[in-house]
ZAVO-482882 format. One record per residue (C-alpha): residue number from 1; residue in one letter; chain; x, y, z. Coordinates in Angstrom, 1 decimal, padded with zeros to 4 digits. Each point is the difference from the previous one (the first is absolute). Example, Ala and Ser with C-alpha at 12.3 -4.5 7.8 and 13.67 -1.06 7.14 Angstrom:
% residues 2
+-----+------+-------+--------+--------+--------+
!  nr ! rest ! kette !     xx !     yy !     zz !
+-----+------+-------+--------+--------+--------+
!   1 !    a !     A !  012.3 ! -004.5 !  007.8 !
!   2 !    s !     A !  001.4 !  003.4 ! -000.7 !
+-----+------+-------+--------+--------+--------+
This chain:
% residues 261
+-----+------+-------+--------+--------+--------+
!  nr ! rest ! kette !     xx !     yy !     zz !
+-----+------+-------+--------+--------+--------+
!   1 !    m !     A !  027.0 !  014.1 !  014.5 !
!   2 !    s !     A ! -001.3 ! -003.0 !  001.6 !
!   3 !    k !     A !  000.2 ! -003.5 ! -001.0 !
!   4 !    i !     A ! -001.8 ! -001.3 ! -003.7 !
!   5 !    r !     A ! -002.2 ! -002.8 !  000.4 !
!   6 !    i !     A ! -000.6 ! -002.9 ! -001.7 !
!   7 !    k !     A ! -002.9 ! -002.1 ! -000.4 !
!   8 !    s !     A !  000.2 ! -003.4 !  000.8 !
!   9 !    q !     A ! -002.4 ! -002.0 ! -003.0 !
!  10 !    p !     A ! -003.1 ! -000.3 !  002.6 !
!  11 !    e !     A !  000.3 !  003.7 !  001.3 !
!  12 !    i !     A ! -000.5 !  000.5 ! -004.3 !
!  13 !    e !     A ! -003.3 ! -001.7 !  000.6 !
!  14 !    a !     A ! -001.3 !  001.8 !  002.2 !
!  15 !    m !     A !  001.3 !  003.9 ! -001.8 !
!  16 !    r !     A ! -001.9 ! -002.0 ! -003.1 !
!  17 !    r !     A ! -003.4 !  000.0 !  002.1 !
!  18 !    s !     A !  000.9 !  004.0 !  001.6 !
!  19 !    g !     A !  001.0 !  000.8 ! -003.5 !
!  20 !    k !     A ! -003.4 ! -001.2 ! -001.3 !
!  21 !    a !     A ! -002.0 !  001.1 !  003.1 !
!  22 !    a !     A !  001.3 !  003.4 ! -001.1 !
!  23 !    s !     A ! -000.6 ! -000.5 ! -003.7 !
!  24 !    l !     A ! -003.4 ! -000.2 !  000.4 !
!  25 !    l !     A ! -000.5 !  002.3 !  003.2 !
!  26 !    l !     A !  001.9 !  002.7 ! -002.7 !
!  27 !    q !     A ! -002.6 ! -001.1 ! -002.5 !
!  28 !    r !     A ! -003.3 !  000.0 !  002.1 !
!  29 !    i !     A !  001.1 !  003.9 !  000.6 !
!  30 !    g !     A !  000.6 !  000.9 ! -003.7 !
!  31 !    e !     A ! -003.4 ! -001.0 ! -000.9 !
!  32 !    g !     A ! -001.1 !  002.3 !  002.2 !
!  33 !    v !     A !  001.5 !  003.4 ! -001.6 !
!  34 !    a !     A ! -002.3 !  001.4 ! -001.8 !
!  35 !    p !     A ! -001.1 !  004.1 !  000.1 !
!  36 !    g !     A ! -001.8 !  001.5 !  002.8 !
!  37 !    v !     A !  001.3 ! -002.5 !  002.0 !
!  38 !    s !     A !  002.2 !  001.0 !  003.2 !
!  39 !    t !     A !  002.9 ! -001.4 !  000.8 !
!  40 !    y !     A ! -001.0 ! -001.3 !  004.1 !
!  41 !    e !     A ! -003.0 ! -002.1 ! -002.3 !
!  42 !    l !     A !  003.0 ! -001.7 ! -001.3 !
!  43 !    d !     A !  002.0 ! -000.5 !  003.1 !
!  44 !    q !     A ! -003.3 ! -001.6 !  001.3 !
!  45 !    i !     A !  000.1 ! -002.0 ! -002.8 !
!  46 !    s !     A !  003.5 ! -000.9 !  001.0 !
!  47 !    r !     A ! -000.8 ! -000.4 !  003.0 !
!  48 !    q !     A ! -002.9 ! -002.9 ! -000.4 !
!  49 !    t !     A !  002.4 ! -001.9 ! -001.8 !
!  50 !    i !     A !  002.6 ! -000.3 !  002.0 !
!  51 !    k !     A ! -002.6 ! -001.5 !  002.1 !
!  52 !    e !     A ! -001.7 ! -002.4 ! -002.3 !
!  53 !    l !     A !  003.8 ! -001.3 ! -000.9 !
!  54 !    g !     A !  000.9 ! -000.5 !  003.6 !
!  55 !    g !     A !  003.3 !  002.7 !  000.6 !
!  56 !    v !     A !  000.9 !  002.6 !  001.7 !
!  57 !    s !     A !  000.9 !  003.2 ! -001.8 !
!  58 !    s !     A !  003.6 !  000.8 ! -000.6 !
!  59 !    f !     A ! -000.4 !  003.6 ! -000.1 !
!  60 !    l !     A ! -003.1 !  000.8 !  002.8 !
!  61 !    g !     A !  002.0 !  001.7 !  002.9 !
!  62 !    y !     A !  003.0 !  000.2 ! -001.7 !
!  63 !    q !     A !  002.8 !  001.2 !  001.8 !
!  64 !    l !     A !  003.0 !  002.2 ! -001.1 !
!  65 !    p !     A !  002.2 !  002.3 !  002.1 !
!  66 !    e !     A ! -001.4 !  003.2 !  000.4 !
!  67 !    h !     A ! -003.1 ! -000.6 ! -001.7 !
!  68 !    a !     A ! -004.2 ! -000.9 !  001.1 !
!  69 !    p !     A ! -000.4 ! -003.1 ! -000.4 !
!  70 !    y !     A ! -001.5 ! -001.1 ! -003.3 !
!  71 !    p !     A ! -003.8 !  000.7 ! -000.2 !
!  72 !    a !     A ! -001.1 ! -002.4 ! -002.9 !
!  73 !    t !     A !  000.2 ! -003.0 ! -001.8 !
!  74 !    i !     A !  001.3 !  001.4 ! -003.6 !
!  75 !    c !     A !  001.5 !  002.7 ! -000.6 !
!  76 !    a !     A ! -001.8 !  002.3 ! -002.9 !
!  77 !    s !     A !  002.3 !  001.9 ! -002.0 !
!  78 !    i !     A ! -001.9 !  002.3 ! -002.4 !
!  79 !    n !     A !  001.5 !  001.9 ! -002.6 !
!  80 !    e !     A !  003.2 !  001.5 !  001.6 !
!  81 !    e !     A ! -000.1 ! -002.2 !  002.7 !
!  82 !    i !     A !  002.7 ! -001.9 ! -000.3 !
!  83 !    i !     A ! -000.5 ! -002.1 !  002.9 !
!  84 !    h !     A ! -001.1 ! -000.5 !  003.5 !
!  85 !    g !     A ! -003.5 !  001.9 ! -000.8 !
!  86 !    i !     A ! -001.7 ! -000.5 !  003.0 !
!  87 !    p !     A ! -004.0 ! -001.0 ! -001.5 !
!  88 !    s !     A ! -003.2 !  002.7 !  001.9 !
!  89 !    k !     A ! -003.5 !  000.4 ! -000.7 !
!  90 !    a !     A !  000.8 !  003.4 ! -001.5 !
!  91 !    v !     A !  001.8 ! -001.1 ! -002.6 !
!  92 !    i !     A ! -001.7 ! -001.6 ! -003.0 !
!  93 !    l !     A !  000.5 ! -000.9 ! -003.3 !
!  94 !    k !     A !  000.0 !  002.0 ! -003.5 !
!  95 !    e !     A ! -000.3 ! -000.7 ! -003.7 !
!  96 !    g !     A !  004.2 !  000.1 ! -001.3 !
!  97 !    d !     A !  001.2 ! -001.0 !  003.8 !
!  98 !    i !     A !  002.7 ! -002.2 !  000.2 !
!  99 !    i !     A !  000.1 ! -002.1 !  003.6 !
! 100 !    g !     A !  003.1 ! -002.1 !  000.8 !
! 101 !    i !     A ! -002.0 ! -002.1 !  003.1 !
! 102 !    d !     A !  002.6 ! -002.2 !  001.9 !
! 103 !    t !     A ! -000.5 ! -002.6 !  002.6 !
! 104 !    a !     A !  001.1 ! -002.8 !  001.6 !
! 105 !    i !     A ! -001.1 ! -002.8 !  002.1 !
! 106 !    f !     A !  001.8 ! -002.4 !  002.6 !
! 107 !    l !     A ! -001.3 ! -003.7 ! -000.4 !
! 108 !    g !     A !  001.6 ! -003.2 !  001.0 !
! 109 !    g !     A !  003.1 !  001.6 !  002.1 !
! 110 !    f !     A !  000.4 !  002.2 ! -003.5 !
! 111 !    h !     A ! -000.6 !  003.2 ! -001.6 !
! 112 !    g !     A ! -000.6 !  000.8 ! -003.5 !
! 113 !    d !     A !  000.3 !  003.5 ! -001.8 !
! 114 !    n !     A ! -001.4 !  001.0 ! -003.3 !
! 115 !    a !     A ! -001.4 !  003.0 ! -001.3 !
! 116 !    f !     A ! -001.2 !  001.3 ! -003.1 !
! 117 !    t !     A ! -001.2 !  003.7 ! -001.4 !
! 118 !    f !     A ! -003.7 ! -000.3 ! -001.3 !
! 119 !    k !     A ! -001.3 !  002.0 ! -002.3 !
! 120 !    v !     A ! -003.5 !  002.0 !  001.0 !
! 121 !    g !     A ! -002.1 ! -000.5 ! -003.1 !
! 122 !    e !     A !  001.4 !  002.0 ! -003.2 !
! 123 !    i !     A !  003.7 !  002.2 !  000.4 !
! 124 !    s !     A !  002.1 !  001.4 ! -002.0 !
! 125 !    e !     A !  002.5 ! -001.2 ! -002.9 !
! 126 !    d !     A !  003.3 !  001.1 !  002.6 !
! 127 !    a !     A ! -001.8 ! -001.5 !  003.0 !
! 128 !    q !     A ! -000.4 ! -003.5 ! -001.9 !
! 129 !    k !     A !  003.5 !  000.2 ! -000.9 !
! 130 !    l !     A !  001.5 !  000.8 !  003.2 !
! 131 !    l !     A ! -001.8 ! -003.1 !  001.1 !
! 132 !    d !     A !  000.8 ! -002.1 ! -002.8 !
! 133 !    v !     A !  004.2 !  000.4 !  000.7 !
! 134 !    t !     A ! -000.5 !  000.0 !  003.3 !
! 135 !    r !     A ! -000.9 ! -003.4 ! -000.4 !
! 136 !    e !     A !  001.9 ! -001.2 ! -002.6 !
! 137 !    s !     A !  002.8 !  000.9 !  002.2 !
! 138 !    l !     A ! -000.9 ! -002.4 !  002.9 !
! 139 !    y !     A ! -000.2 ! -002.7 ! -002.2 !
! 140 !    a !     A !  003.9 !  001.6 ! -001.6 !
! 141 !    s !     A !  000.9 ! -000.3 !  003.7 !
! 142 !    i !     A ! -001.2 ! -003.4 !  001.1 !
! 143 !    n !     A !  001.3 ! -001.8 ! -003.2 !
! 144 !    e !     A !  003.3 !  001.1 !  001.4 !
! 145 !    a !     A ! -000.5 ! -001.9 !  004.0 !
! 146 !    k !     A !  001.6 ! -003.5 ! -001.0 !
! 147 !    p !     A !  003.2 ! -001.3 !  001.7 !
! 148 !    g !     A !  003.7 !  000.9 ! -001.2 !
! 149 !    n !     A ! -001.5 !  003.5 ! -000.8 !
! 150 !    r !     A !  000.2 !  003.1 !  002.1 !
! 151 !    l !     A ! -002.5 !  002.4 !  002.8 !
! 152 !    g !     A !  002.1 !  002.6 ! -003.1 !
! 153 !    d !     A ! -001.8 ! -001.5 ! -002.2 !
! 154 !    v !     A ! -003.6 ! -000.8 !  000.6 !
! 155 !    c !     A ! -000.1 !  004.0 !  001.5 !
! 156 !    y !     A !  001.4 !  001.1 ! -003.2 !
! 157 !    a !     A ! -002.3 ! -001.4 ! -002.7 !
! 158 !    v !     A ! -002.8 !  002.3 !  001.9 !
! 159 !    q !     A !  002.5 !  002.9 ! -001.3 !
! 160 !    e !     A !  000.8 ! -000.8 ! -002.8 !
! 161 !    c !     A ! -003.6 ! -000.4 ! -001.6 !
! 162 !    v !     A ! -001.4 !  003.3 !  001.8 !
! 163 !    e !     A !  002.8 !  002.2 ! -000.6 !
! 164 !    a !     A !  000.2 ! -001.4 ! -003.9 !
! 165 !    h !     A ! -004.0 !  001.0 ! -000.2 !
! 166 !    g !     A !  000.6 !  003.8 !  001.7 !
! 167 !    f !     A ! -001.1 ! -000.8 !  003.5 !
! 168 !    s !     A !  001.4 ! -000.7 !  003.4 !
! 169 !    v !     A ! -000.1 ! -002.2 !  002.5 !
! 170 !    a !     A ! -000.2 !  001.0 !  003.8 !
! 171 !    r !     A !  003.1 !  000.3 !  001.7 !
! 172 !    d !     A ! -001.3 !  000.4 !  003.5 !
! 173 !    f !     A ! -001.5 ! -002.9 !  000.2 !
! 174 !    v !     A !  001.0 ! -003.8 ! -000.2 !
! 175 !    g !     A ! -001.5 ! -003.7 ! -000.5 !
! 176 !    h !     A !  001.2 ! -002.0 !  002.6 !
! 177 !    g !     A !  000.1 ! -004.2 !  000.9 !
! 178 !    i !     A ! -002.8 ! -001.8 !  001.6 !
! 179 !    g !     A ! -000.9 ! -002.8 !  001.9 !
! 180 !    r !     A ! -001.3 ! -000.7 !  003.6 !
! 181 !    s !     A !  001.5 !  004.2 !  000.2 !
! 182 !    m !     A ! -002.1 !  002.2 ! -002.1 !
! 183 !    h !     A !  003.8 !  001.8 ! -000.2 !
! 184 !    e !     A !  002.5 ! -002.1 ! -001.0 !
! 185 !    s !     A !  003.9 !  000.9 ! -001.1 !
! 186 !    p !     A !  000.6 !  000.4 ! -002.9 !
! 187 !    q !     A ! -001.3 !  003.7 ! -000.9 !
! 188 !    v !     A ! -000.8 ! -000.3 ! -003.8 !
! 189 !    p !     A !  000.7 !  003.3 ! -001.7 !
! 190 !    n !     A ! -002.1 !  000.9 ! -002.9 !
! 191 !    f !     A !  002.9 !  001.5 ! -001.6 !
! 192 !    g !     A !  004.3 ! -001.8 !  000.1 !
! 193 !    e !     A !  002.9 ! -001.2 ! -001.3 !
! 194 !    p !     A !  000.0 ! -003.3 ! -001.8 !
! 195 !    g !     A !  002.4 ! -002.8 !  001.1 !
! 196 !    k !     A !  000.0 !  002.0 !  003.3 !
! 197 !    g !     A ! -001.7 ! -001.2 !  003.6 !
! 198 !    i !     A ! -000.8 ! -003.4 !  001.4 !
! 199 !    r !     A !  000.7 ! -003.1 ! -002.2 !
! 200 !    l !     A ! -003.8 ! -001.1 ! -000.1 !
! 201 !    k !     A ! -000.4 ! -003.8 !  001.8 !
! 202 !    p !     A ! -003.3 ! -002.7 ! -000.5 !
! 203 !    g !     A ! -002.3 !  001.1 !  002.9 !
! 204 !    m !     A !  000.4 !  003.4 !  000.3 !
! 205 !    v !     A ! -003.2 !  001.5 ! -000.1 !
! 206 !    l !     A ! -000.7 !  003.8 ! -001.4 !
! 207 !    a !     A ! -002.4 !  002.5 ! -000.4 !
! 208 !    i !     A !  000.6 !  002.3 ! -003.3 !
! 209 !    e !     A ! -002.2 !  003.2 ! -000.2 !
! 210 !    p !     A !  001.0 !  002.4 ! -002.2 !
! 211 !    m !     A ! -001.3 !  003.4 !  000.8 !
! 212 !    v !     A !  000.0 !  002.1 ! -003.4 !
! 213 !    n !     A ! -000.6 !  004.0 ! -000.5 !
! 214 !    a !     A ! -000.9 !  001.3 ! -003.2 !
! 215 !    g !     A !  002.3 !  003.6 !  000.8 !
! 216 !    r !     A !  003.2 ! -000.7 !  002.6 !
! 217 !    y !     A !  000.7 ! -002.1 !  003.0 !
! 218 !    e !     A ! -000.2 !  002.8 !  002.4 !
! 219 !    a !     A ! -002.3 ! -001.2 !  002.9 !
! 220 !    a !     A ! -001.7 !  002.2 !  002.5 !
! 221 !    v !     A ! -002.5 ! -001.4 !  002.9 !
! 222 !    r !     A ! -002.9 !  000.9 !  001.6 !
! 223 !    e !     A ! -000.4 !  001.7 !  003.3 !
! 224 !    d !     A ! -002.3 ! -003.7 !  001.1 !
! 225 !    g !     A !  003.7 ! -001.1 !  000.2 !
! 226 !    w !     A ! -001.0 ! -003.4 ! -002.6 !
! 227 !    t !     A ! -000.9 !  001.5 ! -003.2 !
! 228 !    a !     A !  002.6 !  000.5 ! -002.3 !
! 229 !    v !     A ! -000.8 !  002.1 ! -003.4 !
! 230 !    t !     A !  002.4 !  000.9 ! -003.3 !
! 231 !    a !     A !  002.3 !  003.6 !  001.0 !
! 232 !    d !     A ! -001.6 !  001.9 ! -003.2 !
! 233 !    s !     A ! -003.4 ! -001.9 ! -000.3 !
! 234 !    s !     A !  000.4 ! -002.1 ! -002.5 !
! 235 !    l !     A ! -002.2 ! -003.4 ! -000.5 !
! 236 !    s !     A !  002.2 ! -002.7 !  002.4 !
! 237 !    a !     A ! -001.2 ! -004.0 ! -001.1 !
! 238 !    h !     A !  000.7 ! -003.5 !  002.1 !
! 239 !    f !     A !  000.3 ! -003.0 ! -000.6 !
! 240 !    e !     A !  001.2 ! -003.2 !  002.2 !
! 241 !    h !     A !  001.0 ! -004.1 !  000.2 !
! 242 !    t !     A !  000.9 ! -001.8 !  002.8 !
! 243 !    v !     A !  002.8 ! -002.3 ! -002.6 !
! 244 !    a !     A !  001.2 ! -002.8 !  002.1 !
! 245 !    v !     A !  004.1 ! -000.7 ! -002.1 !
! 246 !    l !     A !  000.1 ! -004.2 ! -000.1 !
! 247 !    s !     A !  002.3 ! -001.6 ! -002.2 !
! 248 !    d !     A ! -001.5 !  000.0 ! -003.2 !
! 249 !    g !     A ! -000.7 !  003.4 !  000.2 !
! 250 !    p !     A ! -002.9 !  002.9 !  001.7 !
! 251 !    e !     A ! -003.0 ! -001.5 !  000.8 !
! 252 !    i !     A ! -002.9 !  003.2 !  000.2 !
! 253 !    l !     A ! -001.8 ! -001.1 !  003.3 !
! 254 !    t !     A ! -003.0 !  002.5 ! -000.3 !
! 255 !    y !     A ! -000.8 ! -000.7 ! -003.5 !
! 256 !    n !     A ! -003.4 ! -000.1 ! -001.1 !
! 257 !    p !     A ! -000.8 ! -000.5 ! -003.6 !
! 258 !    d !     A ! -003.7 !  001.5 !  001.0 !
! 259 !    l !     A !  001.9 !  003.9 !  001.3 !
! 260 !    w !     A !  002.8 ! -000.4 ! -002.1 !
! 261 !    g !     A ! -001.5 ! -001.7 ! -003.5 !
+-----+------+-------+--------+--------+--------+
């Protein structure tokens, strides 16, 4: 594993700016979510907003081993799709869907990364509970991102919250460190053992992102090589913040009260 990059005060300040831009971007995309809208249209909103903000998409052209470059500026994952859903003119949102939007922007030399699962019109009580628990698990995890705690404390907080409600965490995908690179060390799973792992230090910045399934944790990847879905076709939700570990505790760099309340 590569070395964990500790950010200086000026770098944290720069990440506040990229985080705020990411939060505004996510809000703007979310405002476009409605029945009858295509995920392609949401990506177009994203592209225009990134341009207005003076940044560059962190996702467009992103390359993984043995993958084609990612073709969009957002991941748009509907219902049983966990993450990495590719926007398309053919994918039209309908009443009762849930859609996880993951997006990131590179601005001022640093990335800001965040995700939110939006309701499309009225959704079922079961879907609403999934969204509520996933969001609750994110904040429980963030609360543990303080100096002196272990990475396992952050990871276990998600798992404990999720499993207490009868849901499961997707185990094939993880959060990550973030900074000048989109994905830095350490990996941040959504399960773990409290008191284990690296000790958190001021200046670490983590993208914490619970991915929670209503059913079992197993996943499969579709033929496009990107879209991850629940193996049992159960619903999945995804929320994410970029979080700085500071001497006095965690700071959410992507917090936006107009989106998160």
